[in-house]
Backbone as CSV, one residue per row, in Angstrom:
resi,resn,N_x,N_y,N_z,CA_x,CA_y,CA_z,C_x,C_y,C_z
1,MET,35.437,-30.711,-60.094,34.132,-30.257,-60.528,34.264,-28.760,-60.818
2,ALA,33.770,-28.328,-61.963,33.831,-26.909,-62.316,32.773,-26.089,-61.597
3,ARG,33.198,-24.922,-61.199,32.233,-24.024,-60.532,31.758,-22.975,-61.538
4,GLY,30.663,-22.413,-61.186,30.148,-21.279,-62.021,30.956,-20.024,-61.738
5,SER,30.632,-18.998,-62.431,31.368,-17.732,-62.231,31.017,-17.149,-60.873
6,ALA,31.925,-16.404,-60.301,31.711,-15.743,-59.010,30.796,-14.522,-59.260
7,PRO,30.114,-14.085,-58.209,29.227,-12.882,-58.336,29.967,-11.730,-58.894
8,GLY,29.433,-11.144,-59.933,30.055,-9.966,-60.585,31.057,-10.337,-61.601
9,GLU,31.486,-11.579,-61.685,32.487,-12.010,-62.671,31.816,-12.291,-63.990
10,ARG,32.472,-11.934,-65.090,31.909,-12.124,-66.412,32.861,-13.025,-67.204
11,ARG,32.304,-14.094,-67.750,33.142,-14.962,-68.578,32.586,-15.028,-69.957
12,GLY,33.436,-14.802,-70.920,33.030,-14.936,-72.346,31.909,-13.925,-72.710
13,GLY,31.311,-14.271,-73.815,30.218,-13.400,-74.311,30.735,-12.155,-75.076
14,ARG,29.806,-11.359,-75.458,30.125,-10.196,-76.226,30.625,-9.070,-75.313
15,ARG,31.624,-8.361,-75.765,32.126,-7.230,-74.985,31.133,-6.133,-74.983
16,LYS,31.092,-5.335,-73.893,30.203,-4.265,-73.752,30.386,-3.253,-74.908
17,GLY,29.296,-2.817,-75.562,29.369,-1.870,-76.613,29.499,-2.439,-78.006
18,THR,29.723,-3.736,-78.053,29.823,-4.407,-79.382,28.492,-4.596,-79.999
19,PRO,28.179,-4.031,-81.192,26.882,-4.138,-81.777,26.622,-5.586,-82.294
20,ASN,25.356,-5.990,-82.259,25.014,-7.257,-82.849,24.969,-7.173,-84.377
21,LYS,24.758,-8.249,-85.072,24.780,-8.272,-86.553,23.807,-7.294,-87.161
22,ARG,22.615,-7.270,-86.598,21.550,-6.447,-87.178,21.897,-4.925,-87.031
23,THR,22.302,-4.577,-85.787,22.704,-3.157,-85.562,23.875,-2.788,-86.462
24,ALA,24.869,-3.645,-86.586,26.022,-3.354,-87.444,25.607,-3.162,-88.891
25,GLU,24.676,-4.068,-89.339,24.170,-3.941,-90.722,23.400,-2.635,-90.964
26,GLN,22.581,-2.224,-89.955,21.856,-0.971,-90.086,22.844,0.183,-90.170
27,ARG,23.804,0.211,-89.350,24.808,1.283,-89.379,25.533,1.371,-90.688
28,GLU,25.852,0.217,-91.243,26.515,0.205,-92.568,25.619,0.758,-93.653
29,GLN,24.311,0.406,-93.627,23.355,0.868,-94.638,23.187,2.374,-94.477
30,ILE,23.124,2.873,-93.296,22.960,4.341,-93.035,24.185,5.041,-93.552
31,ALA,25.376,4.545,-93.206,26.607,5.143,-93.707,26.703,5.144,-95.250
32,ALA,26.212,4.050,-95.818,26.277,3.979,-97.321,25.321,4.930,-97.970
33,SER,24.175,5.168,-97.314,23.174,6.108,-97.917,23.671,7.553,-97.815
34,GLY,24.537,7.803,-96.820,25.040,9.153,-96.673,24.102,10.114,-95.962
35,LEU,22.967,9.599,-95.437,21.974,10.451,-94.794,21.404,9.720,-93.594
36,THR,21.646,10.228,-92.402,21.067,9.597,-91.225,19.653,10.095,-91.004
37,PRO,18.817,9.411,-90.241,17.486,9.862,-89.932,17.481,11.256,-89.334
38,LEU,18.440,11.535,-88.445,18.499,12.865,-87.834,18.805,13.907,-88.850
39,GLU,19.738,13.623,-89.721,20.060,14.618,-90.792,18.848,14.849,-91.691
40,TYR,18.070,13.826,-91.964,16.889,14.009,-92.753,15.876,14.910,-92.029
41,MET,15.619,14.616,-90.763,14.681,15.432,-89.959,15.092,16.853,-89.914
42,LEU,16.409,17.091,-89.712,16.848,18.492,-89.644,16.817,19.165,-91.008
43,GLY,16.997,18.388,-92.077,16.875,18.954,-93.429,15.454,19.364,-93.680
44,VAL,14.494,18.576,-93.334,13.046,18.949,-93.546,12.705,20.142,-92.655
45,MET,13.211,20.136,-91.445,12.916,21.258,-90.506,13.445,22.596,-91.076
46,ARG,14.545,22.555,-91.744,15.173,23.781,-92.237,14.731,24.158,-93.640
47,ASP,13.899,23.332,-94.230,13.434,23.614,-95.639,12.322,24.603,-95.620
48,PRO,12.561,25.828,-96.092,11.467,26.885,-96.062,10.272,26.484,-97.008
49,LYS,10.477,25.605,-97.954,9.382,25.233,-98.844,8.466,24.139,-98.253
50,ALA,8.894,23.484,-97.170,8.094,22.478,-96.570,6.963,23.184,-95.734
51,PRO,5.771,22.522,-95.634,4.704,23.098,-94.864,5.139,23.269,-93.401
52,ALA,4.626,24.329,-92.800,5.036,24.668,-91.374,4.696,23.512,-90.432
53,ALA,3.561,22.875,-90.597,3.194,21.782,-89.696,4.180,20.616,-89.754
54,ARG,4.693,20.328,-90.987,5.648,19.243,-91.124,6.989,19.645,-90.556
55,ARG,7.352,20.893,-90.742,8.618,21.381,-90.160,8.560,21.338,-88.608
56,ASP,7.406,21.687,-88.058,7.237,21.604,-86.624,7.374,20.191,-86.118
57,ASP,6.762,19.237,-86.887,6.784,17.806,-86.493,8.246,17.324,-86.511
58,MET,9.013,17.739,-87.488,10.381,17.281,-87.590,11.211,17.858,-86.463
59,ALA,10.959,19.109,-86.104,11.678,19.738,-84.981,11.401,18.995,-83.703
60,LYS,10.140,18.605,-83.492,9.777,17.870,-82.278,10.437,16.481,-82.270
61,ALA,10.499,15.868,-83.417,11.108,14.509,-83.488,12.598,14.536,-83.327
62,ALA,13.250,15.582,-83.780,14.729,15.696,-83.733,15.204,16.242,-82.411
63,ALA,14.372,16.950,-81.691,14.818,17.637,-80.451,15.469,16.684,-79.442
64,PRO,14.906,15.543,-79.143,15.553,14.660,-78.129,16.953,14.218,-78.504
65,TYR,17.251,14.195,-79.775,18.585,13.733,-80.222,19.601,14.902,-80.189
66,VAL,19.112,16.113,-80.167,20.003,17.285,-80.197,20.122,18.000,-78.838
67,HIS,19.011,18.047,-78.127,18.981,18.740,-76.811,18.542,17.738,-75.740
68,PRO,19.421,17.451,-74.770,19.028,16.538,-73.705,17.981,17.063,-72.805
69,LYS,17.111,16.208,-72.293,16.091,16.682,-71.329,16.736,17.033,-70.019
70,LEU,16.256,18.059,-69.401,16.778,18.403,-68.076,15.971,17.683,-67.026
71,SER,16.607,17.153,-66.020,15.878,16.420,-64.983,15.647,17.379,-63.804
72,ALA,14.555,17.163,-63.130,14.248,17.960,-61.955,15.104,17.504,-60.758
73,ILE,15.559,18.429,-60.039,16.405,18.117,-58.847,15.710,18.798,-57.643
74,GLU,15.418,17.970,-56.644,14.830,18.454,-55.443,15.948,18.724,-54.431
75,HIS,16.061,19.942,-53.934,17.075,20.279,-52.984,16.524,20.134,-51.580
76,THR,17.204,19.456,-50.695,16.743,19.326,-49.348,17.946,19.533,-48.420
77,GLY,17.620,19.777,-47.196,18.626,20.010,-46.155,19.062,18.705,-45.525
78,LYS,19.582,18.809,-44.352,20.084,17.609,-43.612,18.971,16.617,-43.384
79,ASP,19.201,15.370,-43.642,18.254,14.295,-43.417,16.966,14.509,-44.171
80,GLY,16.997,15.169,-45.368,15.804,15.352,-46.176,14.875,16.484,-45.671
81,GLY,15.315,17.221,-44.686,14.497,18.288,-44.139,14.677,19.590,-44.922
82,ALA,14.236,20.664,-44.287,14.277,21.977,-44.938,15.727,22.453,-44.998
83,ILE,15.994,23.356,-45.990,17.304,23.891,-46.207,17.453,25.044,-45.174
84,GLU,18.511,25.019,-44.388,18.745,26.084,-43.412,19.806,27.000,-43.986
85,MET,19.490,28.319,-43.815,20.433,29.354,-44.293,20.835,30.222,-43.154
86,GLU,22.023,30.741,-43.216,22.454,31.751,-42.297,22.827,32.994,-43.011
87,VAL,22.143,34.090,-42.653,22.353,35.323,-43.357,23.024,36.280,-42.378
88,SER,24.242,36.705,-42.696,24.972,37.537,-41.783,24.797,39.011,-42.034
89,ASP,24.386,39.367,-43.251,24.198,40.789,-43.608,22.779,41.174,-43.335
90,ARG,22.549,42.188,-42.476,21.169,42.587,-42.099,20.366,43.094,-43.270
91,ARG,21.040,43.708,-44.276,20.327,44.221,-45.419,19.800,43.057,-46.267
92,ARG,20.588,42.004,-46.368,20.116,40.821,-47.100,18.951,40.164,-46.381
93,LEU,19.058,40.145,-45.068,17.998,39.530,-44.285,16.687,40.323,-44.457
94,ALA,16.796,41.638,-44.471,15.608,42.531,-44.676,15.069,42.304,-46.072
95,ALA,15.887,42.205,-47.058,15.412,41.987,-48.451,14.732,40.637,-48.561
96,LEU,15.275,39.625,-47.941,14.643,38.298,-47.944,13.257,38.318,-47.260
97,ALA,13.195,39.092,-46.189,11.890,39.219,-45.475,10.859,39.870,-46.344
98,VAL,11.300,40.915,-47.071,10.367,41.614,-47.961,9.908,40.729,-49.102
99,LEU,10.825,39.948,-49.640,10.474,39.024,-50.713,9.518,37.931,-50.213
100,ALA,9.766,37.446,-49.026,8.881,36.423,-48.424,7.496,36.972,-48.187
101,THR,7.415,38.213,-47.711,6.127,38.854,-47.486,5.336,39.076,-48.788
102,LYS,6.047,39.508,-49.850,5.374,39.687,-51.130,4.905,38.348,-51.668
103,ALA,5.720,37.331,-51.531,5.284,36.001,-52.019,4.085,35.484,-51.293
104,ALA,4.064,35.694,-49.976,2.937,35.275,-49.185,1.676,36.006,-49.567
105,LYS,1.813,37.308,-49.796,0.584,38.089,-50.227,0.118,37.609,-51.608
106,ALA,1.060,37.370,-52.496,0.658,36.877,-53.829,-0.021,35.575,-53.735
107,ASP,0.480,34.637,-52.874,-0.198,33.336,-52.721,-1.589,33.541,-52.079
108,ALA,-1.719,34.429,-51.166,-3.010,34.638,-50.511,-4.010,35.254,-51.505
109,GLY,-3.515,36.150,-52.391,-4.399,36.712,-53.396,-4.796,35.684,-54.455
110,ALA,-3.956,34.776,-54.787,-4.234,33.702,-55.739,-5.292,32.696,-55.132
111,ASP,-5.139,32.448,-53.853,-6.092,31.521,-53.207,-7.445,32.139,-53.032
112,GLY,-7.505,33.449,-52.864,-8.771,34.093,-52.651,-9.625,34.335,-53.892
113,ASP,-9.013,34.156,-55.065,-9.755,34.364,-56.324,-10.684,33.236,-56.638
């Protein structure tokens, strides 16, 4: 009696990264036209004769393809707690204390408005 595939085992099927017929066809058409959608958007964006609003729209549309989004990273200390620092230089410690005091005063001033 035949068994199914083991967990994580892959049998047959399309190899990872192989485009389907539709995707392959689209890529061929784009290559044949000589102009990709991104190239079109960048061309309009760089055209000084195009209206500014249209150029702005093309820049917004093309940006995700040219510049990756930065993801937020939260830094935490041990077990997700606060980050602990050890400062050996007294001058650095004094400078950090001054900065912390200024920040606290700025926060208090913002809350009081």
